[in-house]
C-alpha positions in Angstrom: -0.2 0.2 0.1 0.6 3.6 -0.8 0.0 5.7 1.8 0.4 9.7 0.8 2.8 11.5 1.8 4.9 14.4 0.8 7.4 13.4 -1.8 9.1 16.3 -0.4 10.4 14.5 2.5 10.5 11.3 1.2 13.7 12.4 -0.8 15.0 14.0 2.4 14.2 11.7 5.0 15.8 8.7 2.2 19.0 11.0 1.5 19.7 11.4 5.5 18.6 7.6 6.1 21.1 6.4 3.7 23.6 8.9 4.9 23.6 8.6 8.4 22.7 4.7 8.8 24.3 2.0 10.3 27.1 0.0 9.1 27.9 -3.2 9.3 28.4 -3.1 13.5 27.1 -5.5 15.7 23.5 -4.1 16.3 22.4 -3.6 20.1 18.9 -3.6 21.5 16.9 -3.5 24.7 13.9 -6.6 24.9 10.8 -6.7 26.9 7.5 -7.5 27.4 4.6 -5.8 28.6 2.0 -7.8 30.3 -0.3 -7.4 27.8 1.8 -9.6 25.9 3.0 -6.9 23.6 6.8 -7.1 22.9 9.5 -3.9 22.8 12.1 -3.3 21.0 14.7 -0.8 21.6 17.7 0.6 19.1 19.7 3.0 20.3 20.8 5.0 17.7 22.1 8.9 17.8 24.2 9.3 14.3 20.9 10.9 13.3 18.3 13.3 14.4 15.9 10.6 13.5 13.4 7.8 15.2 11.4 5.1 13.5 8.5 3.8 15.5 6.9 0.5 14.1 4.5 -1.8 15.3 4.2 -5.3 13.8 1.4 -7.3 13.6 1.9 -11.3 13.1 -1.3 -11.5 10.8 -1.1 -11.7 6.7 -3.3 -13.3 4.1 -2.5 -16.8 5.6 -4.5 -16.1 8.7 -7.9 -15.4 7.1 -10.8 -17.5 6.6 -11.1 -18.8 3.0 -14.3 -17.0 2.4 -13.0 -13.6 3.7 -9.8 -13.2 1.8 -7.6 -9.6 1.9 -9.2 -8.8 5.4 -5.6 -8.2 6.4 -4.6 -6.3 3.3 -8.2 -4.4 3.7 -7.1 -3.6 7.2 -3.7 -2.0 6.4 -5.6 0.5 4.7 -9.0 0.7 7.1 -6.6 1.2 10.6 -5.1 4.6 8.7 -8.9 6.1 8.7 -9.1 7.0 12.5 -10.1 6.5 16.3 -11.4 7.9 18.2 -9.0 10.1 18.8 -7.7 11.2 15.6 -10.5 12.3 12.7 -10.5 10.3 9.8 -8.1 11.5 7.3 -6.1 12.9 10.2 -3.6 10.2 10.7 -1.0 11.1 8.1 -1.2 14.7 8.7 -0.1 14.5 12.2 3.3 13.2 10.7 3.2 14.4 7.8 3.1 18.3 9.6 5.6 17.1 11.9 8.2 16.4 9.2 8.0 12.6 9.0 6.8 9.8 6.6 4.5 7.3 7.4 3.5 3.7 5.6 2.3 -0.3 5.6 2.6 -3.3 4.1 1.3 -6.5 4.9 2.4 -9.9 3.1 1.4 -13.3 3.4 2.3 -13.8 7.5 2.4 -10.5 9.0 1.3 -6.7 8.9 3.7 -3.8 9.3 3.0 -0.3 9.9 5.5 2.7 10.4 6.7 5.8 11.1 9.8 8.0 10.1 10.2 11.2 12.6 12.2 13.6 13.9 13.3 12.0 17.1 11.9 14.8 19.3 8.8 13.4 17.7 8.6 10.0 19.1 6.0 10.7 21.3 3.5 10.9 18.4 4.8 7.9 17.0 4.0 6.5 20.1 0.3 7.8 20.1 -0.7 7.2 17.0 0.7 3.4 17.2 -1.5 2.9 20.6 -4.3 5.2 18.9 -4.3 2.1 16.3 -3.7 -0.6 18.6 -6.4 0.4 21.3 -9.4 2.8 19.4 -9.4 2.4 15.9 -12.7 3.1 14.3 -13.9 0.6 12.0 -17.1 2.5 10.8 -18.9 1.5 8.1 -17.7 4.6 5.7 -14.4 3.9 6.7 -15.1 0.4 5.2 -16.3 1.4 2.2 -14.0 4.2 1.4 -11.1 1.8 1.7 -13.2 -1.0 -0.2 -12.7 1.5 -3.1 -9.6 2.0 -2.5 -8.5 -1.2 -2.5 -10.4 -2.2 -5.8 -8.5 0.7 -7.3 -5.4 -1.0 -5.8 -6.3 -4.1 -7.5 -7.3 -2.7 -10.8 -4.1 -0.5 -11.2 -1.5 -3.3 -9.6 -2.9 -6.4 -10.5 -5.8 -6.3 -13.4 -4.1 -3.5 -15.8 -0.5 -4.5 -14.8 1.9 -5.9 -16.8 1.8 -9.6 -16.1 0.1 -8.2 -12.7 -2.0 -12.1 -11.8 1.5 -14.0 -12.0 2.4 -14.4 -8.5 -1.5 -15.0 -7.6 -1.9 -17.6 -10.9 1.5 -19.0 -9.9 0.2 -19.3 -5.8 -2.9 -20.5 -6.9 -1.0 -23.3 -8.3 1.3 -23.8 -5.9 -1.4 -24.4 -2.9 -3.9 -26.7 -2.5 -5.1 -26.6 0.9 -2.3 -24.5 2.8 -3.9 -20.7 2.4 -0.3 -19.0 0.9 -3.2 -20.4 -2.1 -4.2 -16.6 -2.5 -2.5 -12.9 -2.1 -3.2 -10.5 0.5 -5.0 -8.1 -2.0 -7.5 -11.2 -1.9 -10.8 -11.5 -3.2 -13.5 -7.8 -3.9 -16.1 -10.2 -3.7 -15.1 -11.7 0.3 -15.0 -7.8 0.9 -17.6 -7.1 -0.3 -20.0 -9.9 1.4 -17.9 -9.1 5.1 -20.1 -7.2 7.6 -19.1 -5.1 10.0 -19.0 -8.0 12.5 -16.8 -9.9 10.1 -14.1 -6.9 10.8 -15.2 -5.6 14.1 -14.2 -9.6 14.5 -10.9 -9.6 12.8 -9.7 -6.4 14.0 -10.1 -7.5 18.0 -8.8 -11.1 17.4 -5.7 -10.1 15.6 -4.2 -5.8 16.5 -4.3 -6.7 19.9 -1.0 -6.4 21.7 -0.3 -9.9 22.2 -0.1 -10.6 18.7 2.3 -7.2 17.9 5.5 -6.1 18.4 6.5 -2.8 19.0 10.2 -2.1 17.7 11.6 1.3 17.3 15.3 2.1 16.3 17.4 5.9 16.3 17.7 8.5 18.1 16.4 8.4 21.9 17.5 7.7 25.2 16.0 4.2 26.4 15.0 4.8 30.0 13.0 8.2 28.7 11.4 6.0 25.5 10.8 2.4 27.9 8.9 5.5 29.8 6.6 6.4 26.6 6.0 3.1 25.7 4.0 2.1 29.2 2.4 5.4 29.2 0.7 5.0 26.0 0.6 0.8 25.6 0.6 -1.0 29.2 -3.1 -0.3 29.8 -4.6 -1.5 26.6 -6.3 -4.4 27.4 -4.6 -7.9 26.5 -6.8 -9.7 23.5 -9.2 -12.0 24.5 -10.0 -14.2 21.5 -8.1 -17.1 20.1 -5.7 -16.2 17.3 -5.5 -18.8 14.8 -2.8 -20.0 13.1 -3.2 -22.1 9.6 -2.0 -26.0 10.6 -2.6 -27.4 6.7 0.6 -29.3 5.6 0.8 -28.9 1.9 1.5 -32.9 0.3 4.1 -33.2 -1.3 3.5 -33.3 -5.0 4.1 -36.3 -6.6 3.2 -35.0 -10.5 4.4 -31.8 -12.3 1.8 -29.6 -12.6 1.7 -27.4 -15.8 -0.9 -25.2 -17.2 -1.3 -21.9 -19.4 -2.5 -18.4 -18.5 -3.7 -16.2 -21.1 -3.4 -12.8 -21.3 -3.1 -8.9 -23.4 1.1 -9.4 -22.5 2.3 -10.2 -25.7 5.6 -11.3 -24.9 5.6 -15.1 -23.3 6.9 -15.8 -19.9 7.5 -19.4 -18.8 7.1 -19.7 -14.6 8.2 -22.8 -13.0 8.0 -23.2 -9.2 9.1 -25.5 -6.4 7.9 -25.7 -3.1 11.2 -25.2 -0.8 11.3 -25.5 3.6 10.3 -22.9 5.3 12.5 -19.5 5.9 14.7 -20.0 9.0 14.9 -23.5 8.0 18.6 -25.4 7.5 18.3 -26.0 3.8 16.4 -22.3 3.6 19.8 -20.9 3.9 21.4 -23.7 1.2 18.3 -23.2 -1.3 18.8 -19.6 -1.1 22.1 -19.2 -1.8 21.1 -21.6 -4.7 19.0 -19.1 -6.4 21.7 -16.3 -6.5 24.0 -18.3 -8.0 21.5 -18.9 -10.6 20.2 -15.2 -10.6 22.3 -13.2 -8.4 23.6 -10.1 -10.9 24.6 -9.9 -14.5 27.1 -13.1 -14.9 24.3 -15.4 -12.8 24.2 -18.5 -14.3 20.8 -18.5 -16.0 21.2 -14.6 -17.2 24.9 -15.7 -18.7 23.5 -19.4 -20.6 19.6 -18.2 -21.2 20.1 -14.5 -22.2 23.4 -13.5 -23.2 24.8 -17.0 -24.7 21.3 -18.3 -26.1 19.3 -15.3 -26.1 16.2 -17.0 -25.8 14.6 -14.3 -23.0 15.1 -10.9 -22.0 15.1 -12.0 -18.3 16.2 -14.8 -16.4 15.8 -15.2 -12.9 15.2 -17.5 -9.9 14.4 -15.9 -6.4 13.3 -17.6 -2.9 9.9 -16.8 -1.7 10.8 -17.5 1.9 7.8 -17.8 4.0 7.1 -18.5 7.5 5.7 -21.9 6.3 7.1 -23.5 4.0 7.1 -21.7 0.3 8.3 -21.8 -2.9 11.2 -20.8 -5.4 10.2 -18.8 -8.4 11.7 -19.8 -11.6 11.3 -17.6 -14.5 11.9 -16.1 -18.0 10.5 -13.5 -20.2 10.4 -15.2 -23.4 11.9 -13.4 -26.2 10.2 -12.5 -29.5 9.9 -15.3 -32.2 10.8 -18.2 -29.6 9.2 -20.9 -28.2 8.5 -21.1 -24.1 9.5 -24.9 -24.8 13.0 -23.9 -25.9 13.5 -21.1 -22.3 12.2 -23.7 -20.6 14.5 -26.6 -21.7 18.2 -24.2 -21.1 16.5 -23.4 -17.8 16.0 -27.0 -17.4 19.5 -27.7 -18.3 20.6 -25.1 -15.5 19.4 -26.6 -13.2 20.3 -30.0 -13.6 23.7 -28.2 -13.8 23.1 -27.2 -10.0 22.6 -31.0 -9.5 25.7 -32.7 -10.9 28.5 -29.9 -10.1 29.8 -28.3 -7.0 29.6 -24.5 -8.2 33.0 -22.8 -8.5 35.5 -21.1 -5.6 35.2 -18.0 -7.9 30.6 -18.5 -7.8 31.3 -19.4 -3.9 33.2 -16.0 -3.1 30.9 -14.1 -5.1 28.0 -15.3 -2.9 29.6 -15.0 -0.3 30.3 -11.0 -0.7 26.5 -10.9 -2.2 25.6 -11.9 1.2 27.3 -9.6 3.3 26.3 -6.7 1.1 22.8 -7.7 1.9 23.0 -7.9 5.2 25.0 -5.0 5.5 22.2 -2.7 3.1 19.2 -4.3 5.5 21.0 -3.0 8.5 21.6 0.5 6.9 18.7 2.7 8.0 16.8 3.1 11.2 13.7 2.0 9.5 15.4 -1.3 8.2 16.7 -2.3 11.2 13.3 -1.7 13.2 11.9 -3.5 10.9 14.4 -6.5 11.0 14.5 -6.8 15.0 10.9 -7.3 14.5 10.8 -10.0 12.0 13.5 -11.8 13.8 11.1 -11.6 16.8 7.7 -12.4 15.3 9.5 -15.5 12.8 11.7 -16.8 15.5 11.3 -15.8 18.8 15.0 -14.2 18.8 15.6 -10.5 18.2 19.5 -11.1 17.8 19.3 -13.3 14.7 19.8 -9.3 13.3 23.4 -10.2 14.2 24.0 -13.6 13.9 22.0 -14.9 10.8 24.4 -13.9 8.5 26.8 -16.9 9.5 24.0 -19.0 8.8 24.6 -18.0 5.4 28.2 -18.2 5.5 28.2 -21.4 6.9 26.4 -23.1 3.9 29.1 -25.0 1.4 29.0 -25.9 -2.6 27.8 -29.3 -1.1 24.6 -28.4 0.6 24.0 -26.1 -2.5 24.0 -29.4 -4.7 22.0 -31.4 -1.9 19.2 -28.8 -1.6 19.4 -28.6 -6.0 18.5 -32.6 -5.4 16.0 -32.4 -2.9 13.8 -29.5 -3.9 14.2 -28.6 -7.7 12.4 -32.1 -8.2 10.7 -32.0 -11.9 8.1 -33.9 -9.8 7.1 -31.4 -7.2 6.8 -28.4 -9.7 4.0 -25.9 -11.2 5.1 -25.0 -15.0 3.1 -22.1 -16.0 3.0 -20.4 -19.4 2.1 -16.9 -19.4 1.0 -16.6 -23.8 -0.7 -13.6 -25.4 -4.7 -13.9 -25.7 -4.8 -14.4 -29.6 -2.3 -17.7 -29.2 -6.1 -19.0 -27.0 -8.0 -17.9 -30.0 -5.9 -19.9 -32.8 
């Protein structure tokens, strides 16, 4: 979601964040729990006079009922509508008038809200987030307004965007029982059919302190920040409803699933999706590094072979869709005009087979390690990035200190590990293969 904010502020803050953010040094933090279950993480850094106030709710599209998909993403929008003490449309004005920016996003696994503020406005950010958690107004006028906003977002980003349905179609092909089969945008029909009671139940279930992590990073005094956190959050009641987590386990596929999706995009796209383990598991790190060998940069294997040497595709790559429950790898190619998709698919498979039969070179291993180190430095280079990573690691793994140690899990992966997971997970019998073709092909 892109909430309205001042473009000039975004540019200024982006410069500040990148210029003064953390380097690769150890990230120190303090964490504690309030009696209502809210987990709090504080990272003090005086390198620049800003503070990132963030709240991560452990709710995403996988927590939705199959007949009410899109609720988590809808609430990402709806909870900017206002509260008992904030008039409709005024939430973002508070932040903008203070010289800050704000935004939010929703994934399959969590919803994340943040404000980037001058450090003397820390209390404002805490007040705003406490209002969102305790006093949000779930009114029919706000529901109707945001319903139209979400529909317009879907029209722009899915219905009318180039290849906008790729992720949704691929996830639907990959999952039969797990709620990852739908994407966060969900179904507009489901939202239309939802009652006010449906929305209130979703809010009362998931947007509670015992399902949230408050993560703050930046220019602050820890003791003062602790007192402000308690002032605004400790009296918020703990949620009383059970917080549902999906228990469905996607069965292992024993036969490849193939499908063709027709649309208005003229260049064909080939997608091959393979099931992979959940993020944070030992094999996930090896799979993720395998995909970087295939797709990490101009000299990566898929780009070098399929794009540069054979000139079969404009782009060819692979990435790990790491999720809290077992996710998928997306290997995809945008096919050159006049080339058959099957030819591109065969060339991709040739590279996958090499990963199974040959160890990566020492040069590739060193490149991998360099890429991993760069990614971790980049991820921890802003206050917002640090706050989000601390919240992620606590929410998914119960260990915020992974912000300092997870890199070691990547660097411990060996060429033998990469070859092993290639054999284990890049199995043609478990994959879903999709061709996205121009509509006229169907008519022929």
